[in-house]
C-alpha positions as a LaTeX table, in Angstrom:
\begin{tabular}{lrrr}
\hline
Residue & $x$ (\AA) & $y$ (\AA) & $z$ (\AA) \\
\hline
Met1 & 105.52 & 106.98 & 96.66 \\
Ile2 & 107.03 & 107.14 & 93.20 \\
Lys3 & 105.83 & 110.10 & 91.14 \\
Leu4 & 105.87 & 108.74 & 87.59 \\
Ser5 & 105.91 & 112.14 & 85.92 \\
Asp6 & 109.24 & 112.88 & 87.67 \\
Leu7 & 110.86 & 110.04 & 85.70 \\
Gly8 & 110.09 & 111.52 & 82.28 \\
Gln9 & 107.28 & 111.99 & 79.79 \\
Val10 & 104.47 & 109.53 & 80.53 \\
Tyr11 & 102.52 & 107.72 & 77.84 \\
Ile12 & 99.41 & 105.66 & 78.47 \\
Val13 & 98.82 & 102.61 & 76.29 \\
Cys14 & 95.03 & 102.60 & 76.04 \\
Gly15 & 92.86 & 99.51 & 76.17 \\
Lys16 & 93.61 & 96.19 & 77.85 \\
Thr17 & 97.10 & 94.72 & 77.99 \\
Asp18 & 97.80 & 91.14 & 79.04 \\
Met19 & 99.41 & 91.72 & 82.42 \\
Arg20 & 101.43 & 88.51 & 82.09 \\
Arg21 & 103.64 & 90.30 & 79.55 \\
Gly22 & 107.13 & 91.17 & 80.65 \\
Ile23 & 109.74 & 93.77 & 79.78 \\
Asp24 & 110.71 & 92.44 & 76.35 \\
Thr25 & 107.15 & 92.01 & 75.11 \\
Leu26 & 106.01 & 95.41 & 76.42 \\
Ala27 & 109.06 & 97.15 & 74.93 \\
Ser28 & 108.41 & 95.42 & 71.63 \\
Met29 & 104.77 & 96.57 & 71.70 \\
Val30 & 105.86 & 100.17 & 72.28 \\
Lys31 & 108.27 & 100.00 & 69.33 \\
Asp32 & 106.33 & 97.90 & 66.81 \\
Lys33 & 102.70 & 98.84 & 67.44 \\
Phe34 & 103.08 & 102.52 & 68.35 \\
Asn35 & 106.40 & 103.41 & 66.67 \\
Leu36 & 107.83 & 104.89 & 69.89 \\
Asp37 & 111.29 & 104.33 & 71.33 \\
Pro38 & 111.25 & 102.18 & 74.49 \\
Phe39 & 114.87 & 103.29 & 75.18 \\
Ser40 & 113.88 & 106.97 & 75.25 \\
Gly41 & 113.69 & 107.40 & 79.03 \\
Gln42 & 109.94 & 107.91 & 78.78 \\
Val43 & 107.43 & 106.02 & 80.94 \\
Phe44 & 104.88 & 103.73 & 79.30 \\
Leu45 & 101.80 & 102.66 & 81.28 \\
Phe46 & 99.84 & 99.45 & 80.62 \\
Cys47 & 96.64 & 98.26 & 82.27 \\
Gly48 & 94.82 & 94.92 & 82.36 \\
Gly49 & 91.11 & 94.28 & 82.16 \\
Ser50 & 90.32 & 94.72 & 85.85 \\
Gln51 & 91.68 & 98.32 & 85.88 \\
Asp52 & 92.84 & 98.02 & 89.48 \\
Arg53 & 96.51 & 97.50 & 88.54 \\
Phe54 & 99.00 & 98.72 & 86.02 \\
Lys55 & 102.57 & 98.25 & 84.86 \\
Ala56 & 105.00 & 101.03 & 84.06 \\
Leu57 & 107.94 & 100.40 & 81.74 \\
Tyr58 & 110.89 & 102.78 & 82.09 \\
Trp59 & 114.43 & 102.79 & 80.65 \\
Asp60 & 116.90 & 104.60 & 82.95 \\
Gly61 & 119.87 & 104.51 & 80.58 \\
Gln62 & 121.33 & 101.32 & 82.06 \\
Gly63 & 118.37 & 98.99 & 82.10 \\
Tyr64 & 114.62 & 98.68 & 82.29 \\
Trp65 & 112.45 & 99.17 & 85.31 \\
Leu66 & 109.12 & 97.34 & 85.32 \\
Leu67 & 106.95 & 98.81 & 88.03 \\
Tyr68 & 103.74 & 97.08 & 89.05 \\
Lys69 & 101.07 & 98.69 & 91.18 \\
Arg70 & 97.79 & 97.30 & 92.46 \\
Phe71 & 95.28 & 99.62 & 94.08 \\
Glu72 & 93.61 & 98.41 & 97.25 \\
Asn73 & 91.22 & 101.07 & 98.54 \\
Gly74 & 92.68 & 104.45 & 97.58 \\
Asn75 & 90.36 & 105.14 & 94.67 \\
Glu76 & 86.59 & 105.49 & 94.94 \\
Asn77 & 85.99 & 102.01 & 93.55 \\
Gly78 & 89.57 & 100.71 & 93.64 \\
Lys79 & 89.92 & 101.16 & 89.87 \\
Met80 & 91.49 & 103.58 & 87.45 \\
Asn81 & 89.57 & 105.34 & 84.71 \\
Trp82 & 91.58 & 103.85 & 81.83 \\
Pro83 & 90.84 & 104.84 & 78.20 \\
Lys84 & 89.43 & 101.97 & 76.13 \\
Asn85 & 90.74 & 102.51 & 72.56 \\
Gln86 & 93.01 & 99.49 & 72.03 \\
Asp87 & 95.00 & 101.03 & 69.15 \\
Glu88 & 95.93 & 104.28 & 70.85 \\
Val89 & 98.75 & 105.63 & 72.97 \\
Arg90 & 98.49 & 109.07 & 74.55 \\
Glu91 & 101.01 & 111.51 & 75.95 \\
Leu92 & 99.96 & 112.60 & 79.44 \\
Ser93 & 100.66 & 115.82 & 81.28 \\
Pro94 & 101.87 & 115.54 & 84.90 \\
Glu95 & 98.37 & 116.60 & 86.03 \\
Gln96 & 96.76 & 113.84 & 83.97 \\
Val97 & 99.11 & 111.26 & 85.51 \\
Asp98 & 98.09 & 112.44 & 88.98 \\
Trp99 & 94.39 & 112.30 & 88.03 \\
Leu100 & 94.77 & 108.77 & 86.68 \\
Met101 & 96.53 & 107.57 & 89.84 \\
Lys102 & 93.66 & 108.99 & 91.90 \\
Gly103 & 91.02 & 107.19 & 89.83 \\
Phe104 & 89.85 & 110.21 & 87.86 \\
Ser105 & 89.50 & 110.50 & 84.11 \\
Ile106 & 92.42 & 111.97 & 82.19 \\
Glu107 & 89.79 & 113.99 & 80.29 \\
Pro108 & 87.59 & 115.61 & 82.93 \\
Lys109 & 84.15 & 116.54 & 81.69 \\
Ile110 & 81.87 & 119.25 & 82.95 \\
Ser111 & 78.22 & 118.30 & 82.99 \\
Glu112 & 75.68 & 120.64 & 81.47 \\
Ala113 & 74.14 & 121.32 & 84.89 \\
Thr114 & 77.52 & 122.36 & 86.29 \\
Ala115 & 78.26 & 124.53 & 83.26 \\
Arg116 & 74.85 & 126.26 & 83.52 \\
Asn117 & 75.41 & 127.01 & 87.22 \\
Phe118 & 78.85 & 128.36 & 86.45 \\
Tyr119 & 77.67 & 130.99 & 83.96 \\
\hline
\end{tabular}
């Protein structure tokens, strides 16, 4: 299994991305829409509407890698918990990348009942 956080800093492009887009269009989106450098050696994650697959764009210094992953049954419902804000990109910690790949939210929340029982 490829551990994305080992490749470099990981950014998640929130909202839906047309999964038919290829390297050039995704790199252009990173540069033009979010003012980030697609040649930086950072990893950029994109997700479509079904949230059961994603693409990762990565520049290794010689060329681009476009990784595509589709989840089958590994997550609780076979989907990732992808943030919805279409105009946002977020920097993820290695822990957040792992949570996302396991189907968990990148912003875990503690319910009031859990918090009351904790204190």
